[in-house]
C-alpha positions as CSV (number, residue, x, y, z in Angstrom):
1,M,15.3,-40.7,19.6
2,A,13.3,-43.6,21.3
3,P,15.7,-46.9,21.9
4,T,14.9,-49.6,20.1
5,P,15.0,-53.2,21.1
6,H,15.9,-54.8,18.3
7,A,19.5,-52.8,18.2
8,A,20.8,-55.4,20.6
9,S,19.7,-58.3,18.8
10,T,21.0,-57.0,15.6
11,G,24.3,-56.6,17.3
12,V,24.7,-59.9,18.5
13,A,23.7,-61.0,15.0
14,S,26.6,-58.9,13.6
15,A,29.2,-59.8,16.0
16,G,30.2,-63.0,14.1
17,Y,32.0,-60.9,11.4
18,F,34.3,-59.9,13.8
19,L,35.0,-62.8,16.1
20,A,35.2,-65.3,13.2
21,P,38.9,-63.5,12.2
22,A,39.8,-63.6,15.9
23,L,39.3,-67.3,16.3
24,A,40.8,-68.0,12.6
25,T,43.6,-66.1,13.1
26,P,45.4,-68.4,15.5
27,V,44.0,-71.6,14.6
28,L,45.7,-71.1,10.9
29,A,48.9,-69.7,12.5
30,A,49.0,-72.6,14.3
31,W,48.0,-75.4,12.3
32,G,48.5,-73.9,8.8
33,V,45.7,-73.7,5.9
34,G,44.4,-77.2,6.6
35,A,42.7,-76.0,9.6
36,T,40.2,-74.3,7.4
37,A,38.7,-78.2,7.7
38,L,37.6,-76.9,11.6
39,F,35.1,-74.4,10.3
40,I,33.7,-76.6,7.7
41,P,30.9,-78.3,10.3
42,P,29.7,-75.1,11.7
43,A,29.2,-73.4,8.4
44,V,27.3,-76.3,7.3
45,L,25.2,-76.1,10.3
46,M,24.7,-72.4,9.8
47,G,23.5,-73.2,6.1
48,V,20.9,-75.7,7.1
49,M,19.8,-73.2,10.0
50,L,19.4,-70.4,7.6
51,W,17.9,-72.7,5.0
52,R,15.0,-74.1,7.5
53,H,14.5,-70.4,8.8
54,Q,14.1,-69.2,5.2
55,R,11.6,-71.8,4.7
56,R,9.1,-70.3,7.4
57,A,9.7,-66.9,6.9
58,A,8.3,-67.6,3.1
59,A,5.5,-69.2,4.3
60,Q,4.9,-66.4,6.8
61,A,4.9,-63.9,4.0
62,V,2.3,-65.7,2.0
63,G,-0.8,-63.2,2.2
64,G,0.7,-60.4,4.2
65,R,0.6,-57.0,3.7
66,A,3.4,-54.7,2.7
67,R,5.7,-52.8,5.0
68,A,4.2,-49.2,5.6
69,G,6.3,-45.9,5.6
70,R,8.0,-43.6,3.2
71,D,11.3,-44.4,2.3
72,R,14.1,-41.6,2.9
73,W,16.7,-41.9,0.5
74,R,18.4,-38.6,1.2
75,P,19.4,-39.6,5.0
76,F,20.1,-43.0,3.8
77,A,22.7,-41.5,1.4
78,V,24.3,-39.8,4.3
79,L,24.4,-43.2,6.4
80,T,25.9,-45.0,3.3
81,A,28.7,-42.2,3.5
82,L,29.3,-42.4,6.6
83,A,29.4,-46.8,6.7
84,V,32.1,-46.0,4.1
85,V,34.2,-44.0,6.0
86,R,34.0,-46.2,8.6
87,S,35.2,-49.0,6.4
88,V,38.0,-46.8,5.1
89,V,39.4,-47.0,8.6
90,F,38.4,-50.5,9.4
91,A,40.2,-51.8,5.9
92,G,43.2,-49.3,6.7
93,L,43.9,-50.9,10.4
94,G,43.1,-54.3,9.0
95,T,46.0,-54.2,6.2
96,F,48.8,-52.1,8.1
97,L,48.3,-52.1,12.0
98,A,50.5,-55.5,12.2
99,L,53.0,-53.8,9.9
100,Y,52.9,-50.5,11.9
101,W,53.5,-52.9,14.9
102,I,56.5,-54.5,13.5
103,R,58.3,-51.8,11.2
104,Q,57.3,-48.9,13.5
105,L,57.3,-50.1,17.1
106,G,60.0,-52.9,16.7
107,A,57.4,-55.5,17.7
108,S,58.0,-59.3,16.6
109,R,55.6,-60.8,14.0
110,I,53.7,-62.7,16.9
111,L,52.9,-59.3,18.6
112,G,51.9,-57.8,15.6
113,G,49.3,-60.3,15.0
114,T,48.2,-60.0,18.5
115,A,47.5,-56.2,17.7
116,L,45.1,-57.3,14.9
117,T,43.8,-59.8,16.9
118,A,43.0,-57.0,19.6
119,L,41.2,-55.0,16.9
120,L,38.8,-57.6,16.3
121,V,38.4,-58.8,19.5
122,G,37.7,-55.1,20.4
123,G,35.3,-55.1,17.5
124,V,33.0,-58.1,18.9
125,L,33.0,-56.0,22.2
126,G,31.8,-52.8,20.2
127,T,29.3,-54.7,18.2
128,L,27.7,-55.9,21.2
129,C,27.9,-53.0,23.2
130,G,26.8,-50.9,20.6
131,G,23.4,-52.6,20.4
132,R,22.9,-52.6,24.3
133,I,24.1,-48.9,24.1
134,A,21.4,-48.2,21.5
135,D,18.6,-49.9,23.0
136,R,19.2,-47.3,25.8
137,F,19.9,-44.4,24.7
138,G,18.9,-44.4,21.1
139,M,20.3,-45.1,17.6
140,L,21.8,-41.9,16.8
141,W,23.7,-41.3,20.0
142,T,25.3,-44.7,19.5
143,V,26.5,-43.6,15.9
144,R,27.8,-40.2,17.1
145,I,29.4,-41.4,20.2
146,G,31.5,-44.2,18.4
147,C,32.2,-42.0,15.7
148,A,33.7,-39.3,17.9
149,A,35.4,-42.2,20.0
150,V,37.6,-43.5,17.6
151,V,39.2,-40.1,16.9
152,P,41.1,-39.9,20.3
153,A,41.4,-43.6,20.4
154,L,43.4,-43.9,17.1
155,I,45.6,-40.7,18.2
156,A,46.8,-42.5,21.3
157,V,47.3,-45.5,19.4
158,R,49.6,-43.3,16.6
159,L,51.5,-42.0,19.9
160,V,51.8,-44.8,22.0
161,P,55.6,-46.0,22.2
162,D,55.5,-49.4,23.4
163,P,53.8,-52.2,21.4
164,V,52.7,-54.1,24.3
165,S,50.9,-51.3,25.8
166,G,49.6,-50.1,22.7
167,L,47.2,-53.4,22.8
168,A,44.4,-52.3,24.9
169,L,44.6,-49.0,22.9
170,V,44.2,-51.1,20.1
171,A,41.3,-53.1,21.3
172,L,39.4,-49.5,22.6
173,V,39.8,-48.4,18.8
174,G,38.1,-51.7,17.8
175,V,35.2,-51.0,20.7
176,A,34.8,-47.3,19.3
177,L,35.0,-48.4,15.5
178,N,32.3,-50.8,16.0
179,L,29.9,-49.8,18.5
180,P,27.8,-48.2,15.6
181,F,28.0,-51.5,13.1
182,A,25.1,-53.0,14.1
183,V,23.0,-49.9,14.3
184,L,24.0,-48.7,11.0
185,V,22.0,-51.7,9.5
186,K,18.8,-50.9,11.9
187,L,19.0,-47.2,11.0
188,G,19.1,-48.0,7.4
189,Q,15.9,-50.1,7.5
190,D,14.2,-47.3,9.4
191,Y,15.1,-45.0,6.5
192,L,14.2,-47.2,3.9
193,P,11.1,-48.9,5.7
194,T,9.5,-50.5,2.3
195,R,13.4,-52.1,1.4
196,P,14.8,-53.6,4.5
197,G,17.1,-56.0,2.2
198,T,18.3,-53.2,0.1
199,A,19.2,-51.2,3.2
200,A,20.8,-53.9,5.0
201,G,22.7,-54.9,1.8
202,V,23.9,-51.5,1.2
203,T,25.1,-50.4,5.2
204,M,26.5,-53.9,5.8
205,G,28.1,-54.7,2.4
206,L,29.5,-51.3,2.0
207,A,30.6,-51.4,6.0
208,V,32.7,-54.5,4.9
209,S,34.0,-54.1,1.4
210,A,34.0,-50.2,0.5
211,G,37.3,-49.7,2.5
212,G,39.4,-52.2,0.3
213,L,39.2,-50.1,-2.4
214,F,40.9,-47.2,-0.6
215,V,43.7,-49.6,0.8
216,P,46.2,-49.3,-2.5
217,M,46.4,-45.3,-1.8
218,F,47.3,-46.3,1.8
219,G,49.7,-48.5,0.2
220,V,51.2,-46.0,-1.8
221,L,52.0,-43.5,0.9
222,A,53.1,-46.3,3.3
223,D,55.9,-46.8,0.6
224,A,56.5,-43.3,0.4
225,R,56.2,-42.1,4.2
226,G,56.3,-45.5,6.2
227,T,53.5,-47.0,7.8
228,G,53.7,-44.3,10.3
229,A,52.2,-41.8,7.9
230,V,49.3,-44.1,7.4
231,L,48.3,-44.6,11.0
232,T,48.2,-40.5,10.9
233,A,46.0,-40.5,7.8
234,L,43.9,-42.6,9.3
235,C,43.4,-40.4,12.6
236,A,42.0,-37.7,10.3
237,V,39.5,-40.1,8.4
238,P,36.6,-40.6,11.2
239,V,36.5,-36.8,11.3
240,A,34.2,-37.0,8.4
241,A,32.1,-40.0,10.1
242,V,31.6,-37.6,13.1
243,L,30.4,-34.9,10.7
244,L,28.0,-37.0,9.0
245,G,26.7,-38.4,12.0
246,W,25.6,-35.2,13.1
247,L,23.5,-34.8,10.1
248,L,21.5,-38.0,10.6
249,P,18.0,-37.2,11.1
250,D,16.0,-39.3,13.6
251,P,13.5,-41.6,11.9
252,A,11.1,-41.7,14.8
253,A,10.2,-38.4,14.6
254,R,8.6,-38.6,11.0
255,K,7.0,-41.4,12.5
256,T,5.5,-39.5,15.4
257,R,4.7,-36.7,13.2
258,A,2.6,-39.0,10.7
259,G,0.8,-40.7,13.5
């Protein structure tokens, strides 16, 4: 698949989603909920920037032509399923990783929070690196590499006996888990060229929210078998993403045939 120069820029734009919790967690832990006010100025600034950008984009769209291409809903459905699987793993780790560190590995609460921060920091690096890798090797290979790398990384986290040395492995999970994040958005827009907003909304929205629907089931498992059982279950979930990744067709192939 031909590399796309847009993947890296999409990765940079998506990195803020993972960077924000990594920055907010230590600030709120140190100064309490009142420290939320520190994040109001950048939020207002971003709102102004987005408003100005929207006005320029609306002006440029007047009289513009409709996007060319044919929507491919079947590959997009596969991509959506992959995004849901990825979201399940991320939501499960975000909910139970610190508890696993504290209850299973005997870590302190601070170290448990550090493990969660390591996951988020790894997510930032993975999002940025994923865009670069996609620009060089293609989006499909980025998705497949990221999905495949999550499985051994999670198994290593599950087997590590030391909470301190395990932090590096947690960061590695974050990197692998988020390599495909920005690529999923761009790939979805390639599958639905006439509906880029729908593609971005579904892929990014499900990547953020869908996993939360499965967290209660992991909670039941944790109550019955402990947090270790949750981590064990999470090791198996990404296998579905690996299989789905190989079912994704190359969107550039149809463009080449059409040309």
